[in-house]
C-alpha positions in Angstrom: 0.1 0.3 -0.1 1.4 3.3 -1.2 2.4 5.7 2.1 0.7 8.8 2.6 1.8 12.3 2.2 3.5 13.4 5.2 2.1 16.9 4.9 -1.7 14.8 4.4 -0.5 13.0 7.8 0.2 16.4 10.0 -2.7 18.4 8.1 -0.5 21.0 7.0 0.3 22.9 3.9 3.6 22.4 1.9 5.1 25.9 2.6 4.3 25.4 6.4 7.0 26.7 8.8 8.8 25.0 11.4 6.5 26.3 14.4 3.5 25.1 12.2 4.5 21.6 11.7 5.8 21.2 15.7 2.4 22.8 16.6 0.6 20.6 14.2 2.5 17.6 15.2 1.7 18.1 18.6 -2.1 17.9 18.6 -1.9 14.7 16.2 0.4 13.3 18.5 -1.9 14.2 21.6 -5.2 13.0 19.5 -3.7 9.4 18.7 -1.6 8.3 21.4 -2.1 5.0 22.3 -2.8 5.5 26.3 -5.7 8.1 24.9 -7.3 5.5 22.4 -7.1 2.0 24.3 -10.3 1.2 22.0 -8.8 1.7 18.8 -6.4 -0.5 17.3 -5.3 1.3 14.4 -4.3 4.7 17.1 -0.5 2.8 17.5 0.0 2.8 14.1 -1.3 6.3 13.4 0.4 7.0 16.2 4.0 5.6 14.7 2.8 7.7 11.4 2.6 11.2 12.9 5.8 10.8 14.8 7.6 9.6 10.8 6.6 12.6 9.2 7.5 15.2 11.8 10.5 13.1 12.1 11.3 14.0 8.6 9.7 17.6 8.3 11.4 18.8 11.2 15.3 18.3 9.7 15.6 20.7 7.6 17.9 18.5 5.2 14.9 15.6 5.5 12.5 17.9 4.3 14.4 19.5 1.1 15.0 15.6 -0.1 11.4 14.9 0.9 10.0 17.8 -1.0 12.4 16.9 -4.3 12.4 13.3 -4.6 9.3 12.2 -2.2 9.1 8.8 -0.5 11.7 7.8 -2.3 14.5 10.2 -1.0 14.5 7.7 1.9 14.3 4.2 0.3 17.5 1.9 0.0 18.9 3.0 3.5 20.0 6.9 1.8 19.7 9.1 4.8 16.2 6.7 5.5 13.9 6.8 8.7 15.5 3.1 9.5 12.9 0.2 10.3 9.6 1.1 11.1 9.8 4.7 9.2 12.0 6.5 11.8 15.6 6.2 13.7 14.8 5.8 17.4 17.2 8.3 18.9 15.2 10.9 16.4 11.7 9.4 17.6 12.9 9.4 21.0 13.6 13.1 20.8 10.1 14.1 18.5 8.5 12.0 21.6 9.9 14.2 24.2 8.1 17.1 22.8 4.4 15.5 22.9 5.5 13.4 26.4 6.0 17.0 27.8 2.7 18.3 26.7 0.7 15.3 27.4 2.0 15.1 31.3 4.8 18.4 31.4 1.8 20.1 34.0 2.1 17.2 36.0 5.8 16.4 36.0 6.6 20.4 36.1 7.5 20.7 32.7 5.9 24.0 31.7 7.4 27.1 33.3 10.2 27.5 31.3 13.1 29.6 33.6 10.6 32.1 35.0 9.2 29.3 36.4 12.5 27.8 38.3 13.1 31.5 39.4 9.5 31.6 40.7 10.3 28.1 42.4 13.4 29.4 44.2 12.3 32.4 45.5 9.2 31.0 47.1 10.5 28.2 48.2 9.0 27.6 52.1 10.4 27.1 55.2 10.0 23.5 57.2 7.3 23.6 59.9 8.3 23.2 63.8 6.8 21.6 66.5 7.5 22.3 69.9 6.5 20.0 73.1 5.1 22.1 75.4 4.5 20.9 79.3 1.9 22.7 81.7 0.2 22.0 85.1 -3.1 21.6 85.7 -3.4 24.6 87.3 -2.1 26.6 84.0 -4.6 24.2 81.8 -7.6 25.7 84.5 -6.2 29.4 84.5 -4.7 30.3 80.9 -1.3 31.5 81.1 1.3 33.0 78.8 4.5 31.4 78.8 8.1 32.6 77.2 9.5 29.4 75.0 13.4 29.7 73.5 13.0 27.7 69.9 15.9 26.7 68.0 14.9 27.4 64.3 17.0 28.6 60.6 16.4 32.7 60.8 16.7 34.8 57.6 20.3 36.0 57.3 20.6 39.4 58.4 23.7 40.1 56.3 22.9 38.8 52.3 18.6 39.6 53.6 17.9 36.0 52.9 19.5 35.9 49.2 22.5 33.6 49.7 24.7 36.2 48.0 27.6 38.2 49.1 26.3 41.4 49.7 22.5 41.0 49.0 22.9 40.4 45.0 20.4 38.2 42.9 21.1 34.6 42.1 22.0 34.0 38.4 20.5 31.4 36.0 22.2 28.1 36.2 24.5 27.2 33.1 23.8 23.7 33.2 19.7 23.7 33.2 19.4 27.1 31.8 17.3 28.0 34.8 14.7 24.9 34.0 15.8 23.0 37.0 16.5 19.7 35.9 18.2 18.0 33.0 17.3 15.6 30.2 18.9 12.3 29.4 18.1 10.1 26.5 18.5 6.4 27.8 17.3 4.4 24.5 13.8 5.0 23.5 13.2 7.4 26.0 14.3 11.0 27.7 14.3 11.0 31.4 14.5 14.3 33.3 16.5 14.3 36.7 17.2 17.3 39.5 20.0 19.3 37.9 23.2 18.5 40.3 24.6 22.0 40.0 21.5 24.2 41.2 19.7 20.8 43.0 16.7 21.9 40.8 17.2 25.8 42.0 17.1 27.1 38.4 19.7 29.0 40.0 23.2 29.4 41.4 25.1 31.9 43.7 28.4 33.2 42.2 29.6 34.3 45.5 28.3 32.9 48.6 27.1 34.8 51.9 30.2 34.0 54.0 27.6 34.7 57.0 25.6 31.9 55.9 27.1 29.8 53.6 24.7 30.5 50.5 21.6 29.4 52.1 20.2 32.8 53.0 19.3 31.4 56.4 21.1 30.8 60.1 20.4 28.4 62.8 19.2 30.7 66.2 17.4 30.2 68.9 14.3 32.6 69.2 12.4 33.4 72.8 8.6 33.7 71.7 6.1 34.4 74.2 2.7 31.7 73.7 -1.0 32.4 74.8 -2.2 29.4 76.6 -5.7 29.3 76.5 -8.2 28.2 79.4 -9.2 24.3 78.7 -6.4 23.2 77.2 -5.7 19.6 77.2 -2.9 16.5 76.1 -2.7 16.8 72.4 -3.8 20.3 72.3 -2.3 21.5 69.2 -2.0 25.8 69.1 -0.7 26.8 65.2 1.8 30.0 65.2 2.2 31.3 61.8 5.2 32.4 60.3 7.1 31.1 63.2 8.7 28.5 61.8 12.2 28.0 60.0 13.0 30.6 57.1 12.8 29.7 54.0 15.5 28.7 51.5 16.8 32.2 49.8 14.5 34.4 51.1 11.3 32.2 50.9 8.6 32.3 53.3 8.7 31.1 56.8 6.8 27.6 57.6 4.7 27.3 60.8 5.2 26.5 64.6 3.0 24.0 66.2 3.1 23.8 69.9 1.7 20.6 71.1 0.5 20.7 74.7 0.9 18.2 77.3 -0.8 18.6 80.9 1.2 17.2 83.6 -0.5 14.9 85.9 -1.8 16.3 89.1 -1.0 14.8 92.8 -4.8 15.7 93.8 -7.2 15.7 91.0 -7.8 13.2 87.6 -8.9 14.9 85.0 -11.6 13.5 82.5 -12.7 16.4 79.8 -14.0 18.9 81.7 -14.5 17.2 85.0 -12.2 16.8 87.7 -12.1 13.9 90.2 -11.2 14.2 94.0 -10.7 11.0 96.6 -11.4 12.1 100.1 -10.6 10.0 103.3 -13.0 10.0 105.6 -12.9 8.7 109.1 -15.0 5.9 110.6 -17.0 8.4 113.0 -17.5 10.6 110.7 -18.6 8.2 107.8 -21.2 6.8 110.7 -22.4 9.9 112.2 -22.0 12.5 109.7 -20.4 15.7 109.4 -18.7 17.9 107.3 -15.4 17.5 105.6 -12.9 20.2 103.4 -11.6 19.8 100.2 -9.6 22.0 98.0 -10.5 23.0 94.8 -8.5 23.6 91.2 -9.0 27.5 91.8 -7.1 27.3 94.7 -9.7 27.4 97.2 -11.6 25.4 99.5 -15.1 24.0 99.4 -17.3 22.3 102.4 -19.2 19.3 102.1 -21.9 17.6 103.9 -21.1 13.7 104.1 -24.5 12.2 105.4 -24.6 9.6 108.3 -24.0 6.0 107.2 -22.1 7.1 103.7 -19.9 4.3 102.2 -16.6 4.1 100.6 -17.2 5.0 97.0 -20.1 7.2 97.4 -19.5 10.2 95.2 -21.0 13.7 95.4 -20.8 16.6 92.7 -19.4 20.0 93.3 -21.2 21.8 90.2 -18.8 24.2 87.9 -15.8 23.1 90.2 -13.8 21.3 87.3 -12.2 22.3 84.1 -13.7 25.5 82.0 -14.2 23.8 78.2 -11.6 24.9 75.8 -13.7 26.8 73.2 -15.9 28.1 76.0 -19.1 26.7 77.0 -18.6 27.0 80.7 -17.3 24.7 83.4 -17.0 21.4 84.3 -17.9 19.8 87.5 -15.6 18.3 90.3 -16.7 14.7 91.6 -15.9 13.8 95.4 -15.4 10.6 96.0 -15.4 9.3 100.0 -12.9 6.8 101.0 -13.8 5.7 104.7 -10.4 5.3 106.5 -9.7 2.2 108.6 -7.8 3.4 112.0 -4.2 2.1 112.3 -2.0 1.5 115.8 -4.9 1.4 118.2 -5.0 1.9 121.4 -5.7 -1.1 124.2 -8.8 1.2 125.3 -9.3 1.8 121.7 -9.7 -2.0 120.6 -11.6 -2.6 123.9 -14.4 0.0 122.7 -14.2 -1.4 119.2 -15.0 -4.5 120.4 -17.9 -3.5 122.9 -18.7 -1.0 119.5 -18.7 -4.9 117.6 -20.9 -6.5 119.9 -23.3 -3.8 119.8 -23.8 -3.3 116.1 -24.7 -6.3 114.2 -27.9 -5.5 113.1 -26.7 -2.1 111.7 -24.5 -3.7 109.1 -27.0 -4.1 106.2 -24.7 -4.5 103.8 -22.7 -7.6 105.6 -26.1 -9.0 106.5 -27.5 -9.0 102.8 -23.8 -10.7 101.5 -23.9 -13.4 103.8 -27.6 -14.1 103.4 -26.6 -14.4 99.8 -23.8 -16.7 100.5 -26.0 -19.2 102.5 -28.2 -19.4 99.8 -25.4 -20.2 97.6 -24.1 -23.3 99.8 -28.1 -24.2 100.2 -27.8 -24.8 96.5 -24.6 -26.2 96.8 -25.8 -28.8 98.7 -29.5 -29.5 97.3 
């Protein structure tokens, strides 16, 4: 079957310029790329036909020969296109153009020198994390703390440019500002980060002696941090722009402060509520009375103990807990009684307790209920 005219394949006139040929080739290659036409069995052959046509017409010498002799100019191996209608190396070069069109936005292939320079100037600094421990009292009241944060800061000498005297960086000669270089590996053209500028697209001829060309130096800063009322372990506070300085004058990152509330010797916390275990004497628990309990705000509250109170009995003090972090009032404090058994008794105390024990056999309802259940259990086992 006779081969189609190369100009017809690309859809251009014979007098088309190099730019018109390239534009037509890219449009056809994108339209006929096999990855975009998986259902069309002829797509791959048409795609190769387009590449063969452009491979010839983009080269001035081949184009002149084709214009004069047509397809016969490449028959018999005279500067021909080789097996399949194109040379592998030339096709890889041609294909890299359409590959950049198809995937350039994803791979960063577009943008050129100006884009690389923009990246170089806008490389954001890293975010920092600072772990801050506060007491339960501080979490209740809210507090302002001063912390020392080691981080990279903009160099005062070069004002972040990295160049001696604050001069601007120059375009990298290796990658021409692209930040990447291309290497041909057989059929494919592979892009890699430029080894000279490390992908920045720019280099510094005379690095600043203070920062070594980085545009930033290591410093420790003192920052004042406002710790709001009601913070809990795991609360995160963000300080925008207080992280590391960007490379070569880029914007600073953020500082994230993670709160850890230390355990308390008296109170245990559960969200906005507090628990406090309070010991009471046997006499107070039996007869009733009052006990004084501390509160997280540093005050003291009197709590009435009902007569006959048992260990584990809980009483609630309203609005004596922790404040909610984002408003919503105060939690409660729950008091749990722990009836205390006296130790190191004197002879007289022992005597009085034995006498009391004899007189109070009917005054222990929990014991009576328990042993009644035990008796029922044993009777059931016997039967």
